[in-house]
Every structure is written in C-alpha cells, then in structure tokens.
C-alpha positions in Angstrom: 0.0 0.0 0.0 1.3 3.5 -0.8 -0.2 6.8 0.2 -0.2 10.0 -2.0 -1.2 13.4 -0.8 -1.6 16.2 -3.5 -0.9 19.7 -2.1 -1.6 23.2 -3.4 -2.2 26.4 -1.4 -6.0 26.3 -0.7 -6.9 22.8 -1.8 -9.5 24.3 -4.0 -8.4 23.9 -7.7 -5.2 21.9 -8.5 -4.8 19.4 -5.6 -8.4 18.2 -5.6 -8.2 17.9 -9.4 -5.1 15.8 -9.0 -6.8 13.7 -6.4 -9.8 13.1 -8.7 -7.7 12.4 -11.8 -5.5 9.9 -10.0 -8.4 8.1 -8.4 -10.1 7.9 -11.9 -6.9 6.5 -13.5 -6.5 4.0 -10.6 -10.1 2.8 -11.1 -9.6 2.4 -14.8 -6.6 0.1 -14.1 -8.2 -1.6 -11.2 -5.4 -0.6 -8.8 -7.3 1.6 -6.4 -7.1 -1.0 -3.5 -3.3 -0.5 -3.1 -3.1 3.2 -3.2 -4.5 5.8 -0.7 -5.1 9.2 -2.4 -6.0 12.5 -0.8 -5.4 16.2 -1.2 -4.8 19.2 1.1 -3.7 22.8 1.2 -0.9 24.6 2.9 -3.4 27.2 4.1 -6.7 26.7 5.9 -8.8 29.5 4.3 -11.2 27.2 2.4 -11.3 24.2 4.9 -14.6 22.3 4.6 -15.6 23.7 1.2 -15.9 21.8 -2.1 -13.5 22.4 -4.9 -13.9 25.5 -7.0 -16.9 25.1 -9.4 -14.7 25.8 -12.4 -12.4 23.0 -11.5 -15.4 20.7 -10.9 -16.8 21.6 -14.3 -13.5 20.9 -16.2 -13.2 17.5 -14.3 -16.8 16.7 -15.0 -16.3 17.3 -18.7 -13.7 14.5 -18.5 -16.0 12.1 -16.5 -14.5 12.9 -13.1 -16.7 13.9 -10.1 -15.0 16.2 -7.5 -18.2 17.2 -5.7 -17.6 14.9 -2.7 -14.2 16.4 -1.9 -13.7 19.0 0.8 -10.8 21.3 1.4 -8.5 20.7 4.4 -5.1 21.9 5.6 -2.0 19.7 5.6 -1.4 18.3 9.1 1.7 16.9 10.8 0.1 13.5 10.7 0.1 13.7 6.8 3.9 13.5 6.8 3.6 10.1 8.5 0.5 8.8 6.9 1.5 9.4 3.3 4.6 8.2 1.4 4.5 11.0 -1.2 3.4 14.6 -0.7 3.2 16.0 -4.2 3.1 19.8 -4.5 1.6 21.6 -7.5 4.3 24.3 -7.5 7.6 25.4 -5.9 6.0 27.6 -3.3 3.8 24.7 -2.1 6.9 22.5 -2.0 8.8 25.1 0.1 5.9 25.4 2.5 5.8 21.6 2.9 9.6 21.5 3.5 9.0 24.2 6.2 6.2 22.2 7.8 7.8 18.8 7.6 8.6 17.2 11.0 12.3 16.3 11.3 11.8 12.6 11.9 9.7 11.8 8.8 10.8 9.9 5.7 8.0 10.8 3.2 9.0 12.1 -0.2 8.3 15.7 -1.0 8.0 16.2 -4.8 6.7 18.4 -7.5 3.8 17.1 -9.6 5.3 18.1 -12.9 8.4 15.9 -12.0 6.3 13.0 -13.3 6.0 14.4 -16.8 8.9 13.2 -18.9 10.6 16.0 -20.7 8.6 18.8 -19.0 10.8 21.8 -18.3 8.4 23.7 -16.1 8.3 23.1 -12.3 4.9 24.6 -11.6 1.3 23.9 -12.6 0.0 27.4 -12.9 -2.8 28.3 -10.4 -5.9 28.8 -12.4 -7.9 30.5 -9.6 -7.7 34.0 -10.9 -8.0 33.0 -14.5 -10.8 31.8 -16.8 -12.0 28.5 -18.2 -8.9 28.1 -20.5 -6.6 28.3 -17.5 -8.6 25.6 -15.7 -8.4 23.4 -18.8 -4.7 24.0 -19.2 -4.1 23.1 -15.5 -6.2 20.0 -15.9 -4.3 18.8 -18.9 -0.9 19.2 -17.1 -2.3 17.4 -14.0 -3.6 14.6 -16.2 -0.2 14.1 -17.9 1.5 14.2 -14.5 -1.0 11.7 -13.0 -0.3 9.3 -15.8 3.4 9.5 -15.2 2.9 9.1 -11.5 0.7 6.0 -12.1 3.4 4.5 -14.3 5.9 5.1 -11.5 3.5 3.5 -8.9 3.0 0.5 -11.2 6.8 0.1 -11.6 7.7 0.7 -8.0 5.0 -1.0 -6.1 3.6 -3.7 -8.3 
C-alpha cells in the first residue's frame, strides 16, 4: 500500500483535481485498493468547502466527479500517513519543507516531475483565470498523474 497526498495552497483547484484524476486512473486500471489518495492545502482558508466550481466543471467534462471532496489543511500526521506529498508548485513545496517534522521519511515532490521532458516546475494556479486556465491546468495534471501512475506500477507492483 502506498499513500499519496496532493498539495496546493488552498486545496480548491489543483490538488483536488489531481486527487480526482489519479483516483479515476487507478479505477480504470483496477489498482485503487493498493493506493491511498487525498489532497490538502498549505493554508486553511477554504477548509470544509468543495472544490472551485470551475475545477469541478472541467473535471466533470472528462468524466470525473470532484463534488464529494472537501478542502482541508495539511497536518503533521500527513507527513507520517503518506509516502509521497506531491506539490503543485515550488511555493507549495517550500511550505511543505518548512512544515515537515524532522523525523519523517516521506518524499516531497513536484507534480510536474512526473511528466517526462517537462521543463516547467509549476502547474499554474488557475484560480484568478478563466476556463482556459482551468483546462490547461487539468491537462498538465492529467499528464503528470499518468506519469505518477506508471511510477506506482513500476515501483509498487
């Protein structure tokens, strides 16, 4: 069993999208039983709220339902519970590094590190943008989730 926690700032757009996409891909490959997937934010401002409606719409257009997800803040326990904490951008990664308890062994990574040949580090935050920004973020997340799934299959199967 492996645990993956996707992290962005508010757990409202990118990280819940990543959670939904990876869950969807795991179900398609009938691997969901061996992987725990969740998402959280480095800030608590939207705790308890569902993902942004624009993120939900873009995911729904691809057959993924994010409606049941609720925002939450990263906790100290997450650094023990999950094997991989995967940040959507460098500022999220820096915040995770700051929050990380000294005695934990989980891997802190960038989401786009799972896209072969990708030169960018950050999945742009679509929150202040329009529908095209949400679609672009979704496509990057999808590609990264496919790369992550290939790594899971290679490493843990």
